[in-house]
N, C-alpha and C positions, 0 to 999 in steps of 0.2 A: 789227495791234496785238497779237494773241496771240503772234506770232512775236517781237516785241520784248520782251515780258514774259518769255517762255520763254528768250530769249537772256540777259536780265539775271539770271534765276535760275541759269542754267548758269554765268555768270561769277562769281556770288557763291559758288556751291558750289565752283567751281574755285579761287577766291581763298582760301576757307577751307581747302581741302585744301593749297594752297600754303603758307599760313600755318602749318598744322599740320606740314607737311613741314619748313619752315624751323625751327620750334621743335624738332622732332625732331632735325634735323641739328645745331642748336646744342647740345642736351643731349648728343648723342653725342660731339661735339667736346670739351665740358667733361669728360665722363667719361673720355675718352682722356687729356686733359691731367692730370686728377686721379688717375689710376690709380697712378702711381709714388708719389705722396704718401700715398695710402691704403694701399698696400702697406707703405710705411715705417712708418705708424702701427700697422699690424697687427704688424709685426716688433717695434716698440718695446713694444707691449702684451705680446707673448709674452716679451720679454726682462725687462721690469720687473714683470710680473704677480706672479711668486712673491715678489719682494722686497717689493712693496706689501702682499701678503697677510700676510707675516711681520711687517712693520711694524705693520699694523693689529691683528694678534693680540697683539703685545707692548705697543703703546702705547694701544690702545683702552681698556682698563680704567683706565689712568692718566689719560687725557684725560677719560673719563667722570667720574672722581672730581673732577678739577679743575673741570669744568663744574658739578658739583653743589655745590661749595664756594663758588664765586664767585656772589654774588647780583646784583651790578651791575657790568657790564664798563665802564661809562662812567667809573668812578672810577679806571681804570687807563690808563696810556700804552700805545701799541702795543708788542708784543714787540720786544726788541732782541737782535741776535746779536753776541756779544762775539768778540774776536779768537781766544780759546781755544776757541770753539765753543759756549760756554754761551749759553743763551737766558734773558733776564731779562724780567720784566714789572714795571715800576715803578708804584707807587701814586701818584696825583696828590696834590700837597699841597693843603691847604685853600685857599691863595691861588689856585692854578691852577683849582680847582673854582669859586671865586667869580668869577674873571675870565671863565669860559666863558659864552657866551650861553645863556640858558635856552631850551630847545627849545619849551616851552609858550608862551613869549611871542613867538616868532618869527612873522612874517607870511609866508605863502606868496605868491609873486608869479607 
């Protein structure tokens, strides 16, 4: 009887190590497959990093001022990009605001 219990313990330990080895092989395979994509992301970050930093330094103060001035973003439509490259944010009309469902009166399902 002790031999049977000992054999079952060995099988469980071996099964666990096989599972661990299988998981390890899966992760290694995924890493090999993802390596080119990760390298591409790193290259892209190196390429766009300086431009993003410059954009942030130039536009950061303007965006901060805009956020401070607008009290309630729900009274505006989403920004629109015009053909000439301008971005506009239209204020909703009183009729549009009245026709919107009130978030306080909605029921979560």
